[in-house]
Structure formats: C-alpha cells, structure tokens
C-alpha positions in Angstrom: 19.7 92.2 134.9 16.6 90.6 136.6 15.1 91.1 140.0 15.9 88.2 142.3 12.6 88.6 144.0 10.0 88.8 141.0 12.3 87.9 138.2 11.3 90.8 136.0 14.0 92.4 133.9 15.2 95.8 135.3 17.8 98.4 134.6 21.3 97.4 135.6 21.7 100.6 137.7 18.3 100.3 139.4 18.4 100.6 143.3 14.9 98.9 143.6 12.6 96.7 141.4 10.0 99.0 139.8 7.7 96.0 139.6 7.7 94.5 143.2 9.5 97.2 145.0 12.3 95.0 146.3 15.5 96.9 147.1 18.4 95.7 145.0 21.3 94.7 147.4 24.6 95.5 145.6 26.8 95.1 148.8 26.8 91.3 148.6 27.9 91.5 144.9 30.8 93.9 145.6 31.7 91.6 148.6 31.9 88.6 146.5 34.2 90.5 143.8 36.4 91.6 146.6 36.7 88.0 147.8 37.6 86.8 144.3 40.2 89.5 143.8 41.9 88.7 147.1 42.2 84.9 146.1 43.5 85.9 142.6 46.2 88.2 144.2 47.2 85.4 146.6 47.5 82.8 143.8 49.4 85.1 141.6 51.8 86.0 144.7 52.6 82.4 145.6 53.1 81.4 142.0 55.6 84.0 141.6 57.3 83.2 144.8 57.5 79.6 143.8 59.0 80.4 140.4 61.4 83.0 141.8 62.7 80.3 144.1 63.2 78.0 141.4 65.0 80.5 139.2 67.4 81.6 142.2 68.0 77.8 142.9 68.9 77.2 139.3 71.2 80.2 139.2 72.9 79.4 142.3 73.5 75.8 141.2 74.9 77.0 138.0 77.3 79.3 139.7 78.4 76.6 142.0 79.2 74.3 139.1 81.1 76.8 137.2 82.9 78.4 140.3 84.2 75.0 141.3 86.2 75.2 138.2 87.2 78.9 138.3 91.0 78.3 138.7 92.4 77.6 135.4 91.7 75.2 132.7 94.5 72.9 133.3 93.2 72.3 136.9 89.8 71.7 135.4 91.0 68.7 133.4 92.7 67.3 136.3 89.3 66.8 137.7 87.5 63.5 136.9 84.2 64.9 137.8 84.3 67.7 135.5 85.3 65.4 132.6 82.5 63.1 133.3 80.1 65.8 133.2 81.0 67.5 130.1 82.1 64.5 128.0 78.5 63.0 128.0 77.0 66.4 127.5 79.1 67.4 124.5 79.9 64.1 122.9 76.3 62.8 123.2 77.6 59.4 124.6 78.0 57.5 127.8 79.5 54.4 126.3 82.9 53.3 127.8 84.2 52.3 124.4 83.7 55.7 123.2 85.8 57.2 126.0 88.8 54.9 125.6 90.4 57.3 122.9 90.2 60.3 125.0 90.0 59.4 128.7 93.8 58.5 129.3 95.2 61.0 126.8 93.3 64.2 127.7 94.5 64.4 131.2 98.1 64.4 130.1 97.5 67.4 127.9 98.0 70.9 129.0 97.6 74.3 127.7 100.5 76.7 127.6 99.1 79.5 129.9 100.5 82.8 128.6 100.0 86.6 129.4 99.7 89.5 127.1 103.4 90.2 126.9 103.9 86.5 125.7 101.1 86.9 123.2 102.9 90.0 121.7 106.1 87.9 121.3 104.2 85.0 119.8 102.6 87.1 117.2 106.0 88.3 115.9 107.6 84.9 115.5 108.1 83.3 112.2 106.5 80.1 113.1 102.6 79.7 113.3 101.2 79.9 116.8 97.9 79.0 118.1 96.5 81.3 120.5 93.2 80.6 122.5 91.6 83.7 124.2 88.9 83.1 126.7 87.7 83.5 130.2 87.8 80.8 132.9 84.3 81.4 134.3 82.6 81.5 130.8 80.4 78.4 130.2 81.1 78.8 126.4 84.8 78.9 126.9 84.5 75.8 129.1 83.0 74.0 126.2 85.7 75.2 123.9 88.4 74.3 126.3 86.9 70.8 126.3 87.0 70.6 122.5 90.5 71.9 122.3 91.8 69.5 124.9 90.4 66.7 122.9 91.9 67.9 119.6 95.1 69.1 121.1 95.9 65.7 123.0 94.9 63.8 119.9 97.4 65.6 117.5 99.9 66.8 120.1 99.1 70.4 119.2 100.6 73.3 121.2 97.8 75.5 122.1 98.7 79.0 124.0 95.8 80.0 126.4 95.3 83.7 127.3 92.9 84.2 130.0 91.3 87.8 130.0 89.3 87.2 133.3 91.3 89.7 135.2 93.2 91.5 132.4 94.4 95.0 133.6 93.8 98.1 131.6 97.3 98.4 130.6 97.3 94.9 129.2 94.2 95.4 127.4 95.5 98.4 125.7 98.5 96.3 124.6 96.1 93.8 123.2 94.2 96.6 121.4 97.5 97.9 120.0 98.6 94.4 118.8 96.1 94.1 116.0 93.5 96.4 114.5 91.0 93.3 114.9 90.9 94.1 118.8 89.6 97.6 118.3 86.4 96.3 116.7 83.7 94.1 117.8 85.1 90.6 118.8 83.9 87.8 121.1 85.2 84.8 123.0 85.9 82.1 122.7 88.5 83.2 120.1 91.1 81.2 118.3 93.9 82.9 116.6 96.7 81.6 114.2 99.4 84.3 114.4 102.9 84.8 112.9 105.0 87.6 111.5 102.8 90.2 113.2 99.8 88.9 111.4 96.4 87.0 112.1 96.7 84.2 109.6 93.2 83.0 110.5 90.7 83.2 113.3 87.6 81.4 114.7 85.1 83.2 117.0 82.5 81.3 119.0 82.4 77.6 120.0 84.1 75.1 117.4 83.5 71.5 118.0 86.0 68.8 117.4 85.3 68.4 113.6 85.3 72.1 113.0 88.7 72.5 115.0 90.2 69.7 113.0 89.2 71.0 109.8 90.5 74.5 110.9 93.8 73.3 112.0 94.3 71.0 109.2 93.5 73.8 106.5 96.3 75.6 108.1 98.8 72.8 108.0 98.9 72.4 111.8 97.7 68.8 111.8 97.2 65.8 109.7 93.9 64.0 110.5 95.4 60.8 109.0 98.0 61.0 111.8 97.5 61.4 115.6 99.5 61.2 118.7 100.0 58.0 120.2 100.7 57.5 124.0 103.0 54.9 125.3 
C-alpha cells in the first residue's frame, strides 16, 4: 500500500508512514467496508423476498387452478373453462376447425367411476376391461384424463376410473392382493387391461392420444379406421 500523504510505498500493516510520519487511519477504510456489507445484505434480502413472493404466488395460483377441479373427472369435463385451458395446451392449437371433432363429443362422454371392489370384479371377468387408476388432484392425471376422454369419446370406449386419492388402508391392501404388480414400484396415471384375473397389458405415465390409440388398437379394443358418430 502507499501513504496517502507522501505517496511512498509502505507495509500494509503499518500504523504510520516511516517516511513522513503520517498516521495511517484505518477506521475510515473499515467504515466503508461496513457500509458496503450492509448494502449487499439489504439487496440480497429484498431479492430473496421478491423471489419468494413470486414462488408463493405461482404455487397458490397452481393450487387454485387444480383445486377448482378437485371433485371428479366427469365434473371437470362438464366445465367449458377447463376444456378451453387444456385443449390448447395439449393439442397445441387454438383453431376452431381443429376443435370441431372433439368439442361436441367430449362433453357427452363419461368415465365409469369404480371402487376397489368393482375393480376386483372386473379383473375376474372374461371380457377385457380398461381400468384407469389415478388421483383427481394430480396434474399428470388431469392430462391423462383429457387424452382418455378424447379417445374414449372418439371410439365409444368404456373406461373404468379408479380414484385412489382417498383410498382406505383396507382397500389399498385389497389392491395389493389383487396382483403382484401392486406390491412393486408403480406410478400413476396407470392404465390396465384386465381379464381372467390377469393384467393383459398396462401403460404407466401420461400417454398422448396417438399412443393411446396404438395401445388400444394393438389389444383389439378399437379400430382406428372406425370411430363413433354422434347424431
């Protein structure tokens, strides 16, 4: 460092200049460091506060959006606002012509809402049954529900929906006992094709309309060359 009085180079820990005798005042330097530190802390605090408020606002908006439809899936699709929001998001279009094939049909279509006992009956039947397992409040299940409504209404396909949002311990044990599959790691949304006490085929995770059509057609449940016509 250099002496501010004479400009000569002195030791950094000097208390006075050995050339001119000027006392080196370190208090001012420490004072400036203190001021800068306080300013930095204040900037960090308000930046964190602003970011935190943004995050809380986003979470609250998301919760309100999904909680508005936390009743059952059939009620969701009776709501025009829900369909408007998710149609454009997941089909990447806002053209009216693209909606004509779906808009009138999808609201007529309903899932068969079932409980665990009904699922146990379906899995033992001789005819193939489609069972969709999910949770009403799950955003992924909301996406899957939309795709299933599109395909189900298009091909007049019976889809049984088992909501596990508030499943009891007793019912969960029944579910685990039904198939060995439920005793390992599995995830929702989950689509099962069951008959004769067997899982014939399954799909985990969100499947789009093309994937659903391929899945159902490969198991002889639909014919993509034919689709339901509404009068």
